[in-house]
N, C-alpha and C positions, 0 to 999 in steps of 0.2 A: 757817380755820374750816370745820368740816364742814357740808355742806349736807344737811338732812334732807328725806327724801321725805314727802309728805303721808300721813297715816295713812289707813287704810281708813275709819275713822269720819269723819274730816274730808272725804274724798272723798264719802262717802255723804250727809253733811249738805249739802254743796254741791249735789249732784245733787237732793236733796229740795227745796231752796230755789229751785232754778232750773227745776224741772219744771212741766209743765202741770197743771191740775186733774186729779185722778185720776178715771178713768171705768172702768167695768166691762167694757168691750167691747174687742175686738181692736185697735182703733185708739186706745187710750187715751192713748198718748204721741205721737200725731201731730197734736195741736192741735185735735182735733175739739171743737166748741163743746158745752157742756153743754146738754142739752134742758131748756127751762123746763118745770116741772111744770104739768100741766093743773090749774086751780084746783079743779075738782070732785074730781079724783083726790086732791089734797092734802088737801082738806076731809074726804073720806070715809076715806081710809086713815090719815091722821096722827091720827085720833081715838083710835087704838089703838097705833100704831107709826109709825116713820119712813116717810114716803111714798117708798119706794125708788125710785131712778131706773130708768126702764124698761130701760135697757141692762144692768142687772144680771142679767136673765133672758132667755132666748130667747123667741120668740113662742109656741112650744108650751107652755112653762111658764106664761106669763101666761094663755093660754087655759084651761089646766087649773085654775089658781087662780081665775079669774073664774067658771068653770062650777061650781066647788066652794065658793062663798061660804057656803052654808048650813052647811058643816062646815070652815070655814077654820081649820086647825090647832087644832081642838077648840072653836071659837067660831062662833056663827052671825053672819056678817058680811053677811047678805043685803042686797041693794039692790034698788030697783025696776028693772023691765026696761029702761027707757030709760037709766037711769044705768049699769047693768051693760053694756049695749051700747056706750054712748059711751066708757066707761073701757076696755073690752076692745079696741075699735077703736084707740084712742090708744096703749094699751100695746103691742099687737102691731105697730103701725106704727113704733114707736120702740124695739122690743126689740133686745136684743143678738144676737150671732151665735154665741156659744159653745154647747156642748152643754148639755142640761138637767142640772142637778145632781140627786142622789138626793132623792126626795120633793119636787122643785121648791123646795128650800130653799136660799136664797142662801148661808147659812152653811155649806152642804155642798159648794159649788162649788169646783172645783179652784183657781180664781183667788183666791177668798176664803181658802181654807186656805193658799195660798202667801203671800198678803199678811199674814196674821196668824200665820205659823208661829213667830214669836218670842214670842208671847203665852203665858205659862204658863197651864195649866188653872186653877190657883188664882185667877188674875186674873179670869177669866170668872165665878167663883163669888162674887166680892165682892158684898156687899148693894148697893153703889152701881152695879153693872153688871148682875148677875143672869144674863145670857146673851149669847152672841155676836150675837144678833139685835137687841140694844139698842145700835144704832150711835151714837145721840145721847149715850150715856154717855161716850164717849171722843172722838168726832168732833164737835167743837163747832159745825160748820156742816153737819151731816148734814141738818138740816131744810131746807137750801137746796140739797141734792143735791151738796154739796161735801165730798169725802172726802180732800182734800189732806193729806198727812202733817204739814205745818207747823202744822195746826190741831187736832192730837191732844193731848188732855189726859187722861191716865189717872187717874181718881179713886182715892182711897184706900179 
Protein backbone atom coordinates (compact mmCIF):
# COMPACT_ATOMS: atom_id res chain seq x y z
CA UNK A 1 0.00 0.00 0.00
CA UNK A 2 1.30 3.42 -0.95
CA UNK A 3 1.80 5.86 1.87
CA UNK A 4 0.46 9.38 1.21
CA UNK A 5 2.20 12.54 2.30
CA UNK A 6 -0.09 14.94 4.17
CA UNK A 7 -1.44 17.61 1.89
CA UNK A 8 -0.49 21.24 2.24
CA UNK A 9 -4.07 21.94 3.35
CA UNK A 10 -3.87 19.29 6.07
CA UNK A 11 -0.55 20.65 7.28
CA UNK A 12 -1.92 24.21 7.31
CA UNK A 13 -4.99 23.18 9.27
CA UNK A 14 -2.88 21.30 11.78
CA UNK A 15 -0.68 24.35 12.24
CA UNK A 16 -3.70 26.62 12.65
CA UNK A 17 -5.24 24.40 15.32
CA UNK A 18 -2.03 24.10 17.31
CA UNK A 19 -0.84 27.70 17.08
CA UNK A 20 -1.08 30.32 19.78
CA UNK A 21 -3.62 33.10 19.75
CA UNK A 22 -2.82 35.47 16.92
CA UNK A 23 -1.24 38.79 17.85
CA UNK A 24 -0.32 41.65 15.61
CA UNK A 25 3.21 42.18 16.83
CA UNK A 26 6.56 40.62 15.93
CA UNK A 27 6.44 38.05 18.71
CA UNK A 28 2.97 36.82 17.75
CA UNK A 29 3.95 33.17 17.61
CA UNK A 30 6.25 33.15 20.62
CA UNK A 31 3.48 32.58 23.14
CA UNK A 32 3.21 36.19 24.32
CA UNK A 33 0.09 36.61 26.40
CA UNK A 34 -2.70 38.72 24.97
CA UNK A 35 -2.93 42.13 26.66
CA UNK A 36 -6.26 42.44 28.51
CA UNK A 37 -8.14 45.44 27.16
CA UNK A 38 -8.43 48.42 29.43
CA UNK A 39 -12.15 48.62 30.37
CA UNK A 40 -12.42 52.34 29.56
CA UNK A 41 -10.74 51.75 26.19
CA UNK A 42 -13.10 48.91 25.41
CA UNK A 43 -16.11 50.98 26.50
CA UNK A 44 -15.21 54.06 24.46
CA UNK A 45 -13.84 52.49 21.30
CA UNK A 46 -16.14 49.50 20.93
CA UNK A 47 -19.12 51.83 20.85
CA UNK A 48 -18.27 52.30 17.15
CA UNK A 49 -15.89 49.47 16.19
CA UNK A 50 -13.86 46.63 17.65
CA UNK A 51 -11.54 47.85 20.37
CA UNK A 52 -8.42 46.83 18.48
CA UNK A 53 -5.63 45.28 20.55
CA UNK A 54 -2.89 47.87 21.14
CA UNK A 55 -0.26 45.65 19.53
CA UNK A 56 -1.89 46.13 16.14
CA UNK A 57 -0.30 49.58 15.76
CA UNK A 58 2.98 51.16 16.85
CA UNK A 59 3.04 53.85 19.54
CA UNK A 60 3.43 56.68 17.02
CA UNK A 61 0.22 55.61 15.25
CA UNK A 62 -1.72 55.44 18.50
CA UNK A 63 -0.46 58.89 19.46
CA UNK A 64 -1.59 60.37 16.14
CA UNK A 65 -4.97 58.64 16.36
CA UNK A 66 -5.57 59.81 19.92
CA UNK A 67 -4.49 63.37 19.05
CA UNK A 68 -6.85 63.33 16.06
CA UNK A 69 -10.03 62.10 17.74
CA UNK A 70 -12.07 65.14 16.63
CA UNK A 71 -11.53 63.93 13.03
CA UNK A 72 -11.23 60.18 13.62
CA UNK A 73 -11.64 58.74 10.11
CA UNK A 74 -14.38 61.25 9.34
CA UNK A 75 -16.11 61.06 12.71
CA UNK A 76 -15.83 63.21 15.82
CA UNK A 77 -14.68 60.71 18.45
CA UNK A 78 -13.60 63.34 20.97
CA UNK A 79 -13.17 62.31 24.58
CA UNK A 80 -12.56 64.37 27.70
CA UNK A 81 -8.91 65.24 28.39
CA UNK A 82 -8.47 62.81 31.30
CA UNK A 83 -9.84 59.85 29.32
CA UNK A 84 -7.79 60.77 26.26
CA UNK A 85 -4.62 60.91 28.36
CA UNK A 86 -5.33 57.60 30.14
CA UNK A 87 -6.12 55.77 26.90
CA UNK A 88 -3.14 57.29 25.09
CA UNK A 89 -0.80 56.25 27.88
CA UNK A 90 -2.14 52.68 27.92
CA UNK A 91 -2.14 52.33 24.11
CA UNK A 92 1.42 53.58 23.68
CA UNK A 93 2.68 51.45 26.59
CA UNK A 94 1.22 48.34 24.97
CA UNK A 95 1.76 49.25 21.31
CA UNK A 96 3.32 46.98 18.73
CA UNK A 97 6.77 47.45 17.28
CA UNK A 98 6.04 47.27 13.56
CA UNK A 99 6.26 50.31 11.33
CA UNK A 100 3.27 52.61 11.00
CA UNK A 101 0.89 51.68 8.19
CA UNK A 102 -0.36 54.28 5.68
CA UNK A 103 -2.77 56.73 7.34
CA UNK A 104 -2.34 54.70 10.56
CA UNK A 105 -4.93 52.25 9.21
CA UNK A 106 -4.60 48.74 10.59
CA UNK A 107 -6.14 47.41 7.38
CA UNK A 108 -3.30 48.95 5.36
CA UNK A 109 -0.51 47.43 7.44
CA UNK A 110 1.75 44.89 5.78
CA UNK A 111 0.92 42.18 8.33
CA UNK A 112 -2.84 42.71 7.85
CA UNK A 113 -2.54 42.55 4.07
CA UNK A 114 -0.41 39.40 4.35
CA UNK A 115 -2.85 37.70 6.74
CA UNK A 116 -5.82 38.52 4.51
CA UNK A 117 -4.25 38.08 1.07
CA UNK A 118 -6.52 35.13 0.27
CA UNK A 119 -9.71 37.13 0.92
CA UNK A 120 -11.22 38.22 -2.41
CA UNK A 121 -12.23 41.87 -2.77
CA UNK A 122 -15.85 40.84 -3.34
CA UNK A 123 -15.90 39.26 0.15
CA UNK A 124 -15.08 42.60 1.80
CA UNK A 125 -17.97 44.15 -0.16
CA UNK A 126 -20.62 41.83 1.23
CA UNK A 127 -23.39 43.65 3.10
CA UNK A 128 -22.68 41.44 6.11
CA UNK A 129 -19.01 42.54 6.20
CA UNK A 130 -18.89 46.02 4.60
CA UNK A 131 -15.14 46.63 5.03
CA UNK A 132 -11.85 45.04 6.10
CA UNK A 133 -12.05 47.14 9.29
CA UNK A 134 -15.12 45.21 10.45
CA UNK A 135 -13.10 42.47 12.15
CA UNK A 136 -16.05 41.17 14.16
CA UNK A 137 -17.88 40.21 10.96
CA UNK A 138 -15.56 37.22 10.51
CA UNK A 139 -13.50 36.97 13.70
CA UNK A 140 -16.07 35.68 16.18
CA UNK A 141 -13.87 36.54 19.18
CA UNK A 142 -12.61 39.91 17.97
CA UNK A 143 -14.39 41.63 20.86
CA UNK A 144 -12.09 39.66 23.18
CA UNK A 145 -8.98 40.56 21.20
CA UNK A 146 -8.75 36.99 19.89
CA UNK A 147 -8.12 36.72 16.15
CA UNK A 148 -7.15 33.06 16.05
CA UNK A 149 -7.97 31.52 12.68
CA UNK A 150 -9.97 28.66 14.18
CA UNK A 151 -12.64 31.15 15.24
CA UNK A 152 -13.17 32.67 11.80
CA UNK A 153 -16.64 32.39 10.29
CA UNK A 154 -17.02 34.29 7.04
CA UNK A 155 -20.65 35.39 6.67
CA UNK A 156 -22.55 35.08 3.42
